KEVO-649789 format. One record per residue (C-alpha): x, y, z; residue in three letters. Coordinates in steps of 0.2 Angstrom, whole numbers. Example, Ala and Ser with C-alpha at 12.3 -4.5 7.8 and 13.67 -1.06 7.14 Angstrom:
REM KEVO-649789
PT:east:north:up:residuo
PT:62:-22:39:ala
PT:68:-5:36:ser
REM end
This chain:
REM KEVO-649789
PT:east:north:up:residuo
PT:572:379:531:met
PT:560:391:524:tyr
PT:557:410:521:ser
PT:542:421:523:arg
PT:538:437:513:lys
PT:537:455:519:phe
PT:528:467:507:leu
PT:530:485:506:ile
PT:513:491:500:lys
PT:503:507:498:pro
PT:491:513:512:pro
PT:476:503:514:ser
PT:459:508:521:ser
PT:452:491:521:ser
PT:440:487:536:ser
PT:450:473:543:asn
PT:466:483:544:gln
PT:457:498:551:met
PT:449:489:565:ser
PT:464:480:569:arg
PT:475:495:570:leu
PT:462:506:579:cys
PT:465:494:594:ala
PT:481:506:596:phe
PT:472:522:592:gly
PT:481:523:575:arg
PT:477:523:557:leu
PT:488:518:543:pro
PT:494:533:532:ile
PT:510:526:524:phe
PT:518:511:516:leu
PT:527:499:526:gly
PT:533:481:528:leu
PT:518:469:531:val
PT:522:452:536:leu
PT:511:440:525:leu
PT:508:426:537:thr
PT:494:417:545:gln
PT:502:408:560:phe
PT:493:407:577:ala
PT:499:418:591:ala
PT:516:413:599:ala
PT:514:403:615:ser
PT:530:410:622:gln
PT:530:424:634:arg
PT:543:439:635:cys
PT:556:438:648:glu
PT:558:452:660:val
PT:565:467:650:pro
PT:584:469:651:lys
PT:590:484:660:glu
PT:599:489:643:ser
PT:600:482:626:val
PT:616:485:616:asn
PT:615:484:597:ile
PT:630:486:586:leu
PT:625:491:568:met
PT:636:492:553:phe
PT:629:504:540:met
PT:637:514:525:pro
PT:641:533:530:asp
PT:625:543:528:glu
PT:635:555:518:arg
PT:637:543:504:arg
PT:619:544:499:gly
PT:601:549:503:ser
PT:596:531:505:phe
PT:608:528:520:trp
PT:604:544:528:leu
PT:586:539:528:ala
PT:591:521:535:ala
PT:601:529:548:asn
PT:588:541:555:his
PT:575:528:554:phe
PT:585:515:564:ala
PT:590:528:577:lys
PT:571:533:579:ala
PT:567:515:583:val
PT:581:513:595:ala
PT:576:528:604:ser
PT:558:522:607:asp
PT:564:505:614:phe
PT:578:513:625:gly
PT:591:503:615:ile
PT:609:508:615:ser
PT:613:509:597:leu
PT:631:510:591:arg
PT:631:514:572:val
PT:649:510:564:val
PT:648:520:548:glu
PT:656:511:533:val
PT:666:526:524:glu
PT:672:527:507:glu
PT:689:519:510:pro
PT:681:504:518:glu
PT:669:502:503:asn
PT:675:485:498:asn
PT:674:467:506:arg
PT:692:467:512:val
PT:692:484:520:ala
PT:675:481:527:phe
PT:680:465:536:glu
PT:695:474:543:ser
PT:683:487:550:leu
PT:672:474:558:val
PT:687:467:567:lys
PT:692:483:574:arg
PT:675:488:580:ala
PT:672:471:588:leu
PT:689:471:596:gly
PT:687:489:603:asn
PT:686:485:622:thr
PT:682:504:625:ser
PT:664:499:621:tyr
PT:652:487:629:glu
PT:651:470:621:gln
PT:635:471:610:pro
PT:620:459:614:asp
PT:616:459:595:phe
PT:623:464:578:ile
PT:614:471:563:ile
PT:624:472:546:ser
PT:624:472:528:met
PT:636:461:518:leu
PT:648:465:504:tyr
PT:646:455:488:gly
PT:660:442:485:gly
PT:664:441:504:gly
PT:648:435:511:glu
PT:655:419:517:leu
PT:670:426:526:ser
PT:660:440:533:gln
PT:647:428:540:leu
PT:661:417:548:ser
PT:669:433:556:leu
PT:652:439:564:phe
PT:648:420:569:asn
PT:665:418:578:gln
PT:661:431:591:his
PT:646:421:598:asn
PT:634:436:596:ile
PT:618:433:587:pro
PT:616:444:572:phe
PT:604:448:557:ile
PT:610:453:540:thr
PT:600:465:530:ile
PT:599:474:513:asn
PT:611:462:504:ser
PT:605:453:489:ser
PT:610:434:490:leu
PT:609:423:474:asp
PT:606:405:475:lys
PT:624:400:473:arg
PT:629:411:487:thr
PT:616:404:498:leu
PT:621:386:493:gln
PT:639:390:500:leu
PT:633:399:515:met
PT:618:388:519:glu
PT:603:397:528:his
PT:604:406:544:pro
PT:605:395:560:arg
PT:613:381:550:glu
PT:631:382:546:gln
PT:633:399:555:phe
PT:622:396:571:val
PT:623:414:578:asn
PT:616:420:561:trp
PT:598:422:566:ile
PT:590:429:550:ala
PT:593:438:534:his
PT:581:452:528:met
PT:583:458:510:ser
PT:572:464:495:pro
PT:570:452:480:asn
PT:581:464:469:glu
PT:578:454:453:arg
PT:560:454:455:leu
PT:560:473:458:ala
PT:570:476:442:gly
PT:555:468:433:lys
PT:542:476:443:gln
PT:549:494:439:ile
PT:549:491:420:val
PT:531:485:422:asp
PT:526:500:432:ala
PT:534:512:419:leu
PT:527:503:404:thr
PT:509:500:409:val
PT:501:515:402:asp
PT:514:519:388:ala
PT:523:512:373:asn
PT:542:514:372:phe
PT:555:508:360:lys
PT:572:508:369:gln
PT:577:507:387:leu
PT:594:514:394:ala
PT:600:510:411:ile
PT:612:519:423:ile
PT:618:508:437:gly
PT:629:508:452:gly
PT:645:498:456:tyr
PT:648:483:445:thr
PT:653:473:460:his
PT:636:477:469:ser
PT:625:462:469:ser
PT:610:474:472:val
PT:614:484:456:asn
PT:617:468:446:asn
PT:601:460:451:his
PT:591:475:448:arg
PT:598:477:431:ile
PT:596:459:427:met
PT:578:459:431:gly
PT:575:475:421:ala
PT:583:468:406:ile
PT:574:452:407:glu
PT:557:461:408:arg
PT:561:473:394:ala
PT:566:459:382:gln
PT:550:450:386:gln
PT:539:465:381:ile
PT:549:469:365:gly
PT:560:484:371:leu
PT:577:485:364:ser
PT:590:488:378:val
PT:606:499:377:val
PT:620:491:387:pro
PT:620:498:404:pro
PT:632:511:410:val
PT:640:510:428:tyr
PT:644:523:441:thr
PT:649:524:459:asn
PT:631:528:464:trp
PT:636:547:466:thr
PT:627:562:458:lys
PT:643:568:450:ala
PT:648:552:442:glu
PT:630:549:436:ser
PT:630:565:427:met
PT:646:560:418:lys
PT:637:543:414:ala
PT:621:551:407:ala
PT:631:563:395:asn
PT:641:548:389:ala
PT:624:539:387:leu
PT:617:553:376:leu
PT:632:553:365:arg
PT:632:534:363:arg
PT:614:530:361:ala
PT:603:546:360:pro
PT:587:538:354:asp
PT:582:529:371:phe
PT:565:535:377:asp
PT:565:526:394:leu
PT:578:528:406:leu
PT:580:517:422:leu
PT:592:524:436:thr
PT:597:511:449:ile
PT:598:522:464:gly
PT:592:540:470:pro
PT:608:550:467:asp
PT:609:542:450:ile
PT:592:548:447:ala
PT:596:566:452:ala
PT:611:567:441:gly
PT:604:559:427:ser
PT:589:569:426:ile
PT:598:585:428:glu
PT:608:580:413:val
PT:592:576:402:met
PT:584:592:407:gln
PT:600:602:401:ser
PT:600:593:385:ala
PT:582:595:382:gly
PT:580:576:381:lys
PT:562:570:383:asn
PT:563:554:392:val
PT:553:544:405:thr
PT:564:540:421:val
PT:561:527:434:gly
PT:572:523:449:ser
PT:574:514:465:phe
PT:572:519:484:asp
PT:561:531:493:trp
PT:575:544:497:ala
PT:570:561:499:ala
PT:577:567:483:ser
PT:567:554:473:asn
PT:551:560:483:val
PT:555:578:477:asn
PT:557:572:459:leu
PT:541:563:459:val
PT:532:578:466:glu
PT:540:589:453:arg
PT:534:577:439:gly
PT:552:573:434:leu
PT:553:555:440:leu
PT:539:543:435:glu
PT:540:530:448:ala
PT:552:523:461:ser
PT:553:506:470:leu
PT:558:507:488:gly
PT:554:507:507:gly
PT:568:495:512:his
PT:578:509:520:phe
PT:567:503:535:met
PT:575:486:536:glu
PT:587:491:549:ala
PT:574:497:560:gly
PT:562:482:558:trp
PT:577:470:561:ala
PT:581:479:577:met
PT:563:476:584:ile
PT:565:457:579:leu
PT:581:457:588:ala
PT:573:465:603:tyr
PT:560:452:605:asp
PT:573:438:602:tyr
PT:584:444:616:leu
PT:569:444:627:his
PT:565:426:624:gly
PT:552:428:609:leu
PT:560:420:594:asp
PT:551:426:578:phe
PT:558:411:567:ile
PT:541:401:567:asp
PT:532:416:559:glu
PT:545:424:548:thr
PT:557:409:543:gly
PT:576:413:543:pro
PT:575:422:526:leu
PT:564:437:526:ile
PT:561:442:508:asp
PT:555:460:506:thr
PT:545:465:490:glu
PT:547:484:487:leu
PT:533:497:486:gly
PT:529:509:472:leu
PT:531:527:474:leu
PT:523:538:461:asn
PT:511:553:458:ala
PT:496:544:465:his
PT:504:541:483:asn
PT:518:553:485:val
PT:507:565:496:ala
PT:506:551:508:asn
PT:524:547:508:ile
PT:532:563:507:ser
PT:529:570:525:pro
PT:538:555:533:leu
PT:552:553:521:ile
PT:557:571:516:ala
PT:555:577:534:glu
PT:560:561:544:his
PT:545:563:555:lys
PT:548:547:564:trp
PT:545:554:581:gln
PT:527:554:578:asn
PT:527:535:577:ile
PT:526:524:592:asp
PT:537:509:586:phe
PT:534:499:602:lys
PT:517:493:595:val
PT:527:482:583:tyr
PT:535:472:597:ser
PT:527:456:604:lys
PT:536:458:619:cys
PT:530:476:623:val
PT:513:475:614:asn
PT:505:460:623:ser
PT:490:460:611:val
PT:500:459:595:leu
PT:498:442:587:ile
PT:507:443:570:his
PT:521:455:566:tyr
PT:514:469:556:asp
PT:527:482:550:phe
PT:516:494:543:ser
PT:521:512:547:leu
PT:507:521:556:leu
PT:504:538:563:gln
PT:491:546:574:glu
PT:476:550:564:asn
REM end
């Protein structure tokens, strides 16, 4: 089996892209996920649209962070355009571990007061991926997993989608280790630093760990000393405590990497209060990170993957109507995050900060609905 890569990239004004998108009367203004493939148009034809499509989605409670708030809003906007009946089961703090999450999944799928879903979209919890895939698979409902960093060892145990677990249709997730390297590159391209400090999230989070591993690898390659990372529960309050502890333990760092947006918000507040002059980088295009970039307090942030749930929903819609995306995307859809900084924040801010998804017609991304679409091209567009 094989994989294809989605790239989250800056707005492009190239003539090829402009002419292609003008067929829909739209122009690109914003970064999105662009599928980098050169396959011929699918010979399949879309089946007659179902009267209703029911999708069940498992997603962390939007109150647990600005990333999940944006992801939730984006997914609901996509569902609205397609007339999809979307049921979001929010994973609240007590279920924020693999054992409790699996119990939540069992309750949700066993709840007879809801109609049986046609498709499931979910993240996975680190350390329990195999049992979670088995749990989803046994219900004989096709599903896509998203936003979960899987290493080679885990994939060897699970095999690829459509192999051991036949109802596991695809996995869409960023290359978090690569992202860790890329954010260090972005932060150091025009400046010389001596010491990198890192404030991370949960130690059991594969996303957190892979980002940190990539960042440390790149920092060491370019000669930066690295302070041992400190960890939090991803919240602003805990991040403020961690930042204060970091200042006491290693006050000489001049570059700070925060592994999530709420960590960035808390850490920057502490740095300002302490009068600490430090360059800060982060991950995610959450509204708080957009605001920090606009204010000049955050140098750069890699993100855009909050949109994965919405894009997975479009692939699910086409799949349920007889158009399988496998020949174009492969079973492993690898997303490479895009850079948010002072140069492009004006383009990104209106959509992220204000959630103006209602201005976007998401149906143009579906091969079923948009009969002239040859390749999946998940670039966010807006009327010119």
